[in-house]
C-alpha positions in Angstrom: 0.0 0.0 0.0 1.4 3.4 -0.9 0.1 4.6 2.5 3.0 2.5 4.0 5.6 5.0 2.8 6.2 6.2 6.3 7.2 2.6 7.3 9.2 1.9 4.2 12.0 4.3 3.3 12.5 2.9 -0.2 8.8 3.3 -1.0 9.0 6.9 0.3 12.0 7.5 -2.0 10.1 6.1 -5.0 7.0 8.2 -4.3 9.2 11.3 -3.8 11.0 10.8 -7.1 7.7 10.1 -8.9 6.2 13.4 -7.6 9.4 15.3 -8.5 9.9 13.9 -12.0 6.4 13.4 -13.4 3.8 14.0 -10.7 2.3 10.7 -11.9 0.1 8.3 -10.1 2.0 5.4 -8.5 1.2 1.9 -9.7 2.2 -1.7 -8.8 4.1 -2.0 -12.1 6.0 1.2 -11.4 7.2 -0.2 -8.1 8.6 -3.3 -9.8 10.2 -1.2 -12.6 11.8 1.0 -9.9 13.1 -2.1 -8.1 14.5 -3.6 -11.3 16.2 -0.4 -12.2 17.7 -0.3 -8.8 19.0 -3.9 -9.1 20.5 -3.1 -12.5 22.2 0.0 -11.0 23.6 -2.0 -8.1 25.0 -4.6 -10.5 26.4 -2.0 -12.9 28.3 -0.3 -10.0 29.6 -3.7 -8.9 30.8 -4.5 -12.4 32.4 -1.2 -12.9 34.2 -0.9 -16.2 33.3 -4.5 -17.1 29.6 -3.7 -17.8 28.4 -5.9 -20.6 25.2 -7.7 -21.3 26.8 -11.1 -20.5 28.4 -9.7 -17.3 25.0 -8.3 -16.1 23.2 -11.6 -16.8 25.9 -13.6 -15.0 25.7 -11.2 -12.0 21.9 -11.5 -11.9 22.3 -15.3 -11.6 23.8 -14.8 -8.2 21.0 -12.6 -6.8 18.9 -14.2 -4.2 16.3 -12.7 -1.8 16.2 -9.3 -3.5 13.9 -6.9 -1.8 15.2 -3.5 -2.9 15.5 -2.4 0.7 12.1 -3.8 1.6 10.2 -2.2 -1.4 9.1 -5.5 -2.8 8.7 -9.0 -1.2 11.7 -11.2 -1.4 12.4 -12.2 -5.0 14.8 -14.7 -6.5 15.8 -13.3 -9.9 18.9 -15.5 -10.0 16.8 -18.6 -10.3 14.0 -16.8 -12.2 11.6 -17.4 -9.4 9.0 -15.1 -7.9 8.8 -14.8 -4.2 6.7 -16.8 -1.8 5.2 -13.7 -0.1 2.1 -11.6 -0.7 -0.1 -8.9 0.8 -3.8 -9.2 0.7 -5.6 -5.9 0.4 -9.3 -5.1 0.0 -11.1 -2.1 -1.4 -13.4 -0.8 1.3 -15.4 2.4 0.8 -13.0 3.6 -1.9 -9.8 2.9 0.2 -7.4 0.0 0.1 -7.2 -1.8 3.4 -4.5 -4.4 4.3 -5.9 -7.8 5.3 -2.6 -9.6 6.1 0.1 -8.5 8.5 2.6 -5.8 7.4 4.6 -6.0 5.3 4.0 -9.5 3.7 2.8 -12.9 4.5 5.2 -15.6 3.3 4.9 -19.4 3.1 5.2 -22.5 1.0 1.6 -22.4 -0.2 2.1 -19.0 -2.0 3.2 -19.7 -5.5 2.7 -17.5 -8.5 3.6 -20.4 -10.8 6.5 -18.5 -12.3 9.9 -20.2 -12.1 9.1 -23.3 -10.2 
């Protein structure tokens, strides 16, 4: 929930940059694009002057439990697997209300079907 920005510094940073750069409305997809760009940036810095497509793909293979500082539930891009965590929210009187504990509920029964 975007209302959680006070509890989540990375979410707050994303929302601040969104307001500053475009004034746009935040979306679920924007959050994952922000996290992906952050992961790319982190890997590019680590690779330094050896930044090639092959080097980035190799570096991604080693990434496990990526959360972008808590912005997204733990993901496993190195094995091409989505995380086993979720948040259930419900629209109540025009407002999104969390129905699971903050920040995520994780477990073996949660499976998006992507990556195994």
